[in-house]
C-alpha positions in Angstrom: -28.0 9.8 8.9 -27.0 8.9 12.4 -25.7 5.5 11.4 -23.5 7.2 8.8 -22.2 9.7 11.3 -21.3 7.0 13.9 -19.6 4.9 11.1 -17.5 7.8 9.9 -16.4 8.7 13.5 -15.6 5.1 14.4 -13.3 4.6 11.4 -11.6 8.0 11.6 -7.9 7.5 12.3 -6.9 11.1 12.7 -7.9 12.7 16.0 -7.8 16.3 14.9 -10.1 16.0 11.9 -12.3 13.6 13.9 -12.8 16.2 16.6 -13.4 18.9 14.0 -16.2 16.8 12.4 -17.7 16.1 15.8 -17.7 19.8 16.7 -18.8 21.3 13.5 -20.8 18.5 11.8 -22.6 17.9 15.0 -25.8 19.6 13.7 -26.1 16.9 11.0 -25.7 14.2 13.6 -28.1 15.9 16.1 -25.4 16.2 18.7 -24.5 19.3 20.7 -21.0 20.7 21.3 -20.3 20.0 24.9 -17.3 20.7 27.1 -15.8 17.3 26.5 -15.7 17.8 22.7 -14.3 21.3 23.1 -11.5 19.9 25.3 -10.6 17.3 22.8 -10.3 19.9 20.1 -8.2 22.1 22.3 -5.9 19.2 23.2 -5.4 18.6 19.5 -4.2 22.2 19.2 -1.8 21.7 22.1 -3.8 23.7 24.6 -4.8 22.5 28.1 -7.8 24.8 28.2 -9.6 27.4 26.2 -7.4 30.6 26.1 -8.9 33.7 27.6 -6.4 36.4 26.6 -6.4 39.4 28.9 -4.2 41.6 26.7 -4.4 41.2 22.9 -0.8 41.8 22.2 -0.1 42.9 18.6 1.0 40.2 16.2 4.7 40.6 15.3 5.2 41.4 11.7 7.3 38.3 11.2 4.4 36.1 12.2 2.1 37.8 9.8 4.6 37.4 7.0 4.9 33.7 7.6 1.2 33.2 8.0 0.4 35.1 4.8 3.1 33.2 2.9 1.6 29.8 4.0 -1.9 31.0 3.2 -0.8 32.0 -0.3 0.8 28.6 -0.9 -2.2 26.6 0.1 -3.6 26.5 -3.4 -0.3 26.3 -5.2 0.8 22.9 -6.7 4.3 23.4 -5.3 5.2 24.8 -1.9 8.1 24.9 0.6 8.5 22.2 3.1 5.8 22.9 5.8 8.2 21.5 8.4 10.7 24.3 8.1 10.6 28.0 8.9 12.8 29.7 6.2 12.6 33.1 7.9 14.6 31.7 10.8 16.5 29.0 8.9 15.5 26.1 11.1 13.1 23.2 11.1 9.7 23.7 12.8 6.0 23.9 12.5 5.3 26.0 15.6 6.5 29.6 16.2 5.8 31.3 19.5 6.5 34.8 20.7 6.9 34.3 24.5 6.2 37.4 26.6 8.6 38.5 29.3 7.1 37.7 32.7 9.9 39.3 34.6 10.2 42.9 35.8 12.4 45.8 36.6 14.1 45.2 39.9 17.0 47.8 39.8 16.2 51.2 38.4 18.0 54.5 38.4 19.6 55.8 41.6 21.6 58.8 42.7 24.9 57.1 41.9 23.8 56.0 38.4 20.7 57.9 37.1 20.6 55.9 33.8 21.4 52.4 35.0 18.8 49.7 34.5 18.7 46.1 35.5 15.8 43.9 34.5 14.9 40.3 35.3 13.6 38.4 32.3 11.6 35.2 32.7 10.0 33.2 29.8 7.7 30.3 30.5 9.2 27.5 28.4 6.8 25.0 29.8 4.2 26.0 27.2 6.2 23.7 24.8 4.8 20.2 24.7 7.1 17.3 25.6 7.0 16.0 22.1 8.1 19.3 20.6 11.8 19.5 19.5 13.1 23.0 20.2 15.1 24.2 17.2 15.5 27.9 18.0 15.1 30.3 20.9 16.0 33.8 20.0 16.0 36.7 22.5 14.9 40.0 21.0 15.6 43.2 22.9 13.9 46.3 21.6 14.9 49.9 22.6 11.9 52.2 22.5 13.3 55.6 23.6 13.6 58.2 20.8 17.4 58.6 21.0 17.5 60.5 17.7 18.0 63.8 19.6 21.7 63.0 20.2 24.1 65.2 18.2 25.7 62.1 16.8 23.3 59.2 16.4 24.6 55.7 16.7 27.4 56.5 19.2 27.9 53.5 21.5 27.2 55.1 24.9 25.8 52.1 26.9 27.2 48.7 27.9 24.8 45.8 28.0 25.4 42.8 30.2 23.4 39.6 30.0 23.5 37.2 32.9 22.0 33.7 33.4 20.3 33.3 36.7 21.6 30.1 38.3 19.5 29.8 41.4 17.3 31.7 43.8 18.8 32.9 47.0 17.8 34.8 50.1 19.2 37.9 48.4 17.3 37.1 45.2 18.9 37.6 41.8 20.8 40.6 43.2 23.3 38.1 44.7 26.3 37.9 42.4 26.8 34.2 43.2 23.4 33.4 41.7 24.2 34.8 38.3 26.6 34.0 35.5 27.8 36.5 32.9 27.0 35.3 29.4 28.0 38.3 27.3 28.7 42.0 27.3 28.7 44.4 24.5 28.5 48.1 23.8 25.2 49.3 22.2 24.1 52.3 20.2 21.4 54.6 21.6 19.2 54.4 18.5 15.7 52.9 18.1 16.1 49.3 17.1 16.6 45.8 18.5 19.3 43.3 19.4 18.8 39.6 18.8 20.7 36.8 20.6 20.5 33.0 20.0 19.8 31.3 23.3 18.7 27.9 22.0 21.0 25.8 24.1 20.2 27.6 27.3 16.5 27.5 26.6 16.7 23.7 26.1 18.1 23.3 29.6 15.1 25.4 30.9 12.8 22.6 29.9 14.0 20.4 32.7 12.1 20.9 36.0 13.7 23.5 38.4 16.2 24.8 35.9 14.5 28.0 34.6 15.3 31.0 36.7 15.5 33.5 33.8 18.0 36.1 32.7 19.2 39.5 33.9 19.9 42.3 31.5 21.9 45.2 32.8 22.4 48.5 30.9 25.2 50.8 32.3 26.4 54.0 30.7 29.9 54.4 29.4 31.1 57.0 31.9 34.0 58.0 29.7 31.7 59.0 26.8 31.2 62.7 26.7 27.8 62.1 25.0 26.3 61.2 28.4 27.2 64.5 30.1 24.1 65.7 31.8 22.0 62.9 30.2 19.5 61.4 32.6 17.1 59.6 30.3 16.5 56.0 31.4 16.6 53.6 28.5 13.3 51.9 27.9 13.4 48.3 26.6 11.1 45.5 25.7 12.2 41.9 25.6 10.5 38.8 24.1 11.7 35.3 23.2 11.0 33.8 19.8 10.8 30.0 19.9 10.6 27.6 16.9 9.8 24.0 17.6 9.0 20.9 15.6 6.2 18.5 16.5 7.0 15.5 14.4 3.6 14.0 15.0 1.9 16.9 13.3 4.3 17.7 10.5 4.7 15.7 7.4 6.0 17.0 4.1 2.9 16.9 1.9 1.7 18.8 -1.2 -1.4 20.9 -0.6 -4.3 20.0 -2.8 -6.8 22.6 -3.8 -10.1 22.0 -2.0 -11.8 25.3 -2.5 -13.9 24.4 -5.5 -15.7 21.1 -4.9 -18.5 19.9 -7.2 -21.9 21.2 -6.2 -24.0 18.8 -8.3 -26.4 16.9 -6.0 -25.5 13.2 -5.6 -25.9 10.5 -3.0 -22.6 9.0 -3.9 -19.6 9.3 -1.5 -17.6 12.5 -2.1 -16.4 15.6 -0.4 -19.0 18.1 0.6 -18.5 21.8 1.3 -18.2 22.8 5.0 -17.0 26.3 5.9 -16.0 26.6 9.6 -16.5 30.1 11.0 -14.8 30.5 14.4 -17.3 33.2 15.4 -20.1 30.6 15.3 -18.5 28.8 18.2 -17.3 31.9 20.1 -13.6 31.5 19.5 -12.9 34.7 17.7 -11.5 36.2 21.0 -8.4 34.0 20.9 -8.0 32.8 17.3 -6.4 35.7 15.4 -6.4 34.2 11.9 -7.9 32.8 9.9 -11.4 33.8 10.8 -12.6 30.6 9.3 -11.6 28.1 6.6 -13.1 25.5 4.2 -12.8 22.2 6.1 -15.2 20.1 4.1 -16.5 16.6 5.1 -17.2 13.3 3.5 -20.8 12.1 3.0 -22.6 9.7 0.6 -23.4 6.1 -0.2 -20.9 3.4 -1.2 -23.2 1.4 -3.5 -22.5 -1.9 -5.2 -20.6 -2.2 -7.5 -18.0 0.3 -6.3 -16.6 2.4 -9.1 -13.0 3.5 -9.3 -14.0 7.0 -8.5 -15.1 5.9 -5.0 -11.5 5.0 -4.1 -12.7 1.7 -2.4 -10.3 -0.8 -0.9 -10.6 -4.5 -1.8 -12.2 -5.0 1.6 -14.8 -2.4 0.8 -15.6 -3.9 -2.6 -16.2 -7.3 -0.9 -18.3 -5.7 1.8 -20.6 -4.0 -0.7 -21.0 -7.4 -2.4 -22.0 -9.1 0.8 -24.3 -6.1 1.6 -26.1 -6.5 -1.7 -27.0 -10.1 -0.6 -27.6 -9.4 3.1 -28.5 -5.7 3.6 -29.6 -6.2 7.2 -26.7 -8.3 8.4 -23.8 -6.4 6.7 -23.7 -2.6 6.5 -22.3 -0.7 3.5 -18.7 0.6 3.8 -18.4 4.1 5.2 -17.6 7.3 3.3 -14.5 8.7 5.0 -11.6 11.1 4.3 -8.6 9.5 2.5 -6.6 12.6 1.6 -6.4 15.7 3.8 -4.3 18.8 3.8 -3.0 21.4 6.3 -3.6 24.9 7.4 -1.8 27.5 9.5 -3.3 29.3 12.5 -2.4 32.3 14.5 -3.8 32.4 18.0 -3.2 33.5 21.6 -2.4 30.7 24.1 -3.2 30.4 27.8 -0.3 32.8 28.6 -1.2 35.5 26.2 1.6 34.5 23.9 1.1 34.8 20.1 1.5 31.4 18.4 1.8 30.5 14.8 1.2 26.8 14.2 1.0 24.5 11.2 -1.6 21.8 11.5 -1.8 18.7 9.3 -5.0 17.0 8.2 -7.4 19.9 8.7 -9.0 20.0 5.2 -10.8 17.1 3.5 -9.5 16.9 -0.1 -10.7 13.4 -1.2 -13.1 10.8 0.1 -13.3 7.1 -0.3 -15.2 4.0 0.8 -13.7 2.1 3.6 
């Protein structure tokens, strides 16, 4: 058993599935899961360390929609390109909801009881260097129940969005440290405003360039709707990013691997392996799925190799030599030759909700190599 395990790991070309086999098939190989193996797996997920979310932010509905759609398509013979996100109309296999790490720095005062200025900061450094940013969309949600106005939907506030250019002694209050990007009138009704900031967010990826934004809400003094109104608008901001990791995204049809043969056999073939994230204590940061059918390859590659064993010419010759010299030449190894992807929802090290598409996570077919 141990020889077969070492052989399978040494010939495994794909890091992610190799780490998964080390982690979850370790019992069969009499090896324990240590911190080094866990770190390798986390690196394969694009994480520097194991996430320990402080606040389990609710998963946005759009991420649930994409995840469930991907899940439903896993067993279908035809599916959309996994390297695109149709909901946003861009290429990508990673969707993140970055939380605003800024704060309110200018609230209501006696001159303007309903004025609000907020500094927004989004940590773009969570994107890996290899990732290609295809979308950065700012979403501004207004939470106050403005329905009590006599005429709902009246544009009574002006919104200004500034890009912070630098830090100064006066902070972001200094007019010379900010640049106006846009201004518009908004309606005081529950809802949201979305803005495409992809080009600006791309510049933030360079060191020392990300100082965030400033959003300012000022009442339209000429509007009679605001007479005697002193309710401060409450808003929540987040940044949706879509990126493409070309190393982990290849257009490939998903093969069904949920119903593998269960007849006992010593011949090389896929074996059932269900991974439950609770078993390794990762349920606190992996949102969905709670587990999945990963499978693994195991079995002998006997001489003569049949067509069903998917052996290469080299493997066929190796089994021939092994039949004459069993001690001097080992049998070929039973390894994955076809794998398929899954999607995962999880919290990263900054409490951001991430939806990511991972290739080569499920063993579909095995062969002798």
